[in-house]
N, C-alpha and C positions, 0 to 999 in steps of 0.2 A: 945840256940839255939830253940827252939821249940816257940820261940817269935816272930824270923825271920820267921819261916814255917808259922804260923799262919799270920802274915802279908803278905805276898807272897800269899797266899792262899786269902784272903782278896782282895788284889790289881786284880787277875785275874778273881776271881768272879765280880768285879766291872767293870771293863772291858769288860766282858762276857754282863753283863745287859746293858751296853750302848752303844754296839755294835747293830750293824741293820744289819740282813739279807734283801736281796731285795725283799722276801716276805714284809715282817713287815713295810719296807719303802712305799710300795707303797699302800697296807692296811692304813696304816699312816696317808699319803697325801694325800690318797685318799678322807680322808672325812672334810679335813680342809676346811674353808670359802672360796667361790669363785674358787677352783678349780673345772679347766673345765676337764671331763673324758669322754674319747671316746672308747668303745671296737666294736672292730669287732670278733665275733664267730668263731668258727668253721662251723656253715652253711653256713653265708655270706661269708664265704672263699671259701667254695665248691661250689657255686652259682659266682663266680667272678670267678674262675677256668675256668670256660665256656667259659668267655670271655678271660681272658689275662691268662698268666703264673702266677702263685703264687709262685712255686719254691718251696713247701713244708711246707709254710707259712701257719698254722692252726688258730693264734690268734696274733690281733693287740692290745694291750694297750696302749692311751697316756697319760697322765694328763699332762695339761697346768696349768701354772702358773697365765699368763698374768696379770690379775685380781683382784690377792692378794696383800695382804700386803705386806710392807718391811721386818716385821717381822717374815713370812711365809718363806718367800725368803730367808731367812739369816739361817731359821731353817733348811731350805733343804739342802745349801751349809754346814751346819756343818753337818746333817745327813750322807752325801755323801762321807765329810770325814771320818766319824768314820766310815761308811760301811766295814765290814767283811764278805766276805759270801764263804764260801772255796769252795762252787758248782762252782762258775765263775772264769773265768780267766780273768786279763784286757786286752783288745787289742790294745785300744789306748788310750793316754791321749794328750790334748791338750789345750793349755793356751794364745791364741792369744787376744790381747788389754783386753778387757773386758769380753770374752765369754769364758768359761772353758768347753769342752766336753770330757764326756770318755765312752768309750765305752769297755762294759763288756760280755763275751760268756760262757755259758757253753755247753761244746762239750760232748757227748756220744754213743761211738761206731762211732766215723768217723764223726759224723755229727752234726751240730749244734742246740741244742734242744730249745737255748733261747738266745737271744742276746737284752743287753737292754744297751739303749744309754740315759745319765745323760746330761743336756744342762744347766748352770748357768750362768748368767750375765744379758747379755742383753736380752737375751730368754730363759726362765726358762720352762723346761720340760722334761718328764721322757718317754720314749717310749720303751718298751718291745713291741718282736716279739719271738712267740712260732712257734715251728712246727720241721720240720725233714729237715732243710738247709743242702744241699752240700757245702762244701767251696768253691769249684772251683763255683758255681753259684752266691755268697757274691762276689768272686775274680770278676766275669764278672760284677757284677752290679758296685761295686766300681770302674774298668776300663772305665767301659761307660759312668760314670757320670765324671770322671777325662776327658775326650776325649769329655764333651758336645753332646754325641749321644742322 
């Protein structure tokens, strides 16, 4: 019996080591060769709120993988499949043609604190939006996008 418990503990430990959380995923892939990283911090977001509605967004980070090797892109797809982050829940998954999109959200006190979009396939990118976003604002943006306004 002790042998089975030891094997179970070993398996769970290995899964924990190989599982990624979103912070680790962004930090790991931001360092890869030819990844383009764009970050818009709170100061720029405050300035932009003068000219447009930012809907509670206080930071955006984008990692673009267009110029990366196939190995980096494949490692990205694998890391996203192994992603385990209990702070987030999957909102949308889409697999159309050769494009895979996964949208995850972290909600705290009925506000979206983070929205993370994973795109793999023809276009490979990670997009992370932070702030205090009302779910109703997000729904409005989605509605406007669908209607083409």
